[in-house]
Each structure stands twice: as C-alpha cells, then as structure tokens.
N, C-alpha and C positions, 0 to 999 in steps of 0.2 A: 639188183635184188639184195646182194650182200650188204650194201650200205643201209638199206631199209631195215633189214634184220638187225644189224649192228646198232642202229639208232633206236630201234624198238627195245633191245636188250638194255642199252644204256639208260633210257628213260624209265624202264621198268625197275632197274636197280635204284635209281634216284627216288622213285615213288615209294619203293619198299623201305628205304632208309628214312624217308620223311614220315612214314607211318609209325616208326618206333615210338613207344611211349616214353616220356621223360620220367626218369626215376624220381621217386619222392624222397623228401627229407622227413624223418620221423623223430618223435620225442617220447622217451619213456621216463617214468618216475622211478628213481632208484631209492627205495626207502629202507635203509639199513636198520632202522629202528623197528621195523615190522618183525614180529616174532613168529610169523607163519612158517611152517615147515613144508618141505616137499621131498619126495622120494627121488634120490639121485644115485646113479650107478657109479661106484668108485672102483679103482683098480684092484685094491686088496681085499675089500670087505663086501663086495657085491653091492646090493641096494641098501642104502642107509637114509635116514631122515635127517636133513640138514636145514639150516635157516634158508629161506627162499632167496634172500638178498645177502650176498657175501662179497667182500672186497679184500683182495690180497695184493701185496707188493712183492715182486720178484725182481730184485735188482733195479733196473731202470724202467721196468714194465709194471703197470698197475692193471690188475685184472678185476673186472666186475663180473659176478656170477649171479644169474637168476635161474634157480633150479639147476638144470643140467646144461644151460647155455652159457658160453663165455664171451665176454666183450673185453676189449683191451685198449689201453692208451699207453703211449710211451711217456716217460717222466717229463719230457719237454713238450708233451701234448698240450693243445690249447684248452684252457678252461676259463670261463668267464663268470663273474659274480654279478647277479642281478637282484633286484627287488622281487620278493615273492609274488607281487602283483602281476608279474610277467606270466605266471601260470595261467591266469585268466585268458590270455591271448593265444596260448598254445593248444593244439589238439594233441593231447596225450594218448598214446596207444599202449596196448599191453603185449606181453610176450606171445600170447596166442595169435595176435594179429601178425607178428613177425613170422611165426612158424607156419601159418596158413599161406603167407606170401611165398615163403621158401618152398613149400610143397607144390604150389601152383607154378612157380617159375622154373623149378628144376635146375637152378643155377647155384653157383657157390654162394654161401651166406654173405660174404663180404662184398658181393657184386649186386645184390638185389636192390639196395637203397642208395640214393645219392649220398646221403649222410645220415648217421644215427647219432642222436644226442641223448645223454643221460642227464636227468635233472635230479640233483640231490639237495634236499633241504638242509641248510647248516644252522639256521636259527628260525625264529618265528617269522621274520620278515626278509630273510636272505636265502638265495639258492645259488648253487654252482651248476654251471652247464659244462659238461665234458663232451667233446667229440670222440666217439669210440668207433671201433670197427668190430663187427661180428666175426668171431673166430670160427673157422671151419674145423670140423672134427680132426682132420689130419694135420692141421697147422700147429706147429710147435712154437711157443712164445718164449722159450728159454734162450 
C-alpha cells in the first residue's frame, strides 16, 4: 500500500509541474521623445509630475523608468540594432499589462516574465532592443 501511495504522490507532482504555464517574453516601446507626464512618488518631494519615459545611467547600470516603475540593464547588457520594420512583427504591450500580470501573479516583478525587452527608436528606420529586468521595489541597483 505504501508503494501505491508513493507512486501516486510522485506522479501527482510530475503532473503538477507539467501544468505550469510557460512564462512569456514581452516587448515594450520605450519612447523617450514622448513628452507625456505622470505622477511619481519621490523620496524628498512627495508626488511630482515627471516625464513618463526616463533613462538614467548610474555607473555601469542603465535604468529605464516608465512612470514609477524601474527597469535596468548592466553596461555590458545585450542590445541589438534592427530595422524599424521589425516593429510590425512584435506584439508590443504597455505598462498596464505588466502591472496587471504582477497583481495577478503575486510574485516578484523580475520573475513574472521569461524576458522583458525595451524597444527604443533611434532613427526613422532603426531601433535598439534592450533586454531589461523589472526592478522590485526593495531591490537596490547601486
């Protein structure tokens, strides 16, 4: 009887693991030329209106910010240059989609997606694709 129960538990575990959804890869357009503002909580000034898309370099780390969310790459991070026509083949999502997935998953931000890519237009016919990770609120990038 113990062998049957053990076998049942082992197969149940394999079945549960096989049911796990594969994480998705997502693409966001990072438009630093966009002049849209959003309300962001800052450490010293409370809520202020800042540009929706911001890009900062801190030593070897590049931070991309969309409203109050931070995404990061290291200096040696992978970036690829493509023709802007590639945009037609990608399913671009927005920040609200990311936030909704985070709310539903109740997991750390950097674990929700297989990969997150930012697409930044550098000219009329060229884009750069950065692989970024979504920085959790407690995660320090310095």
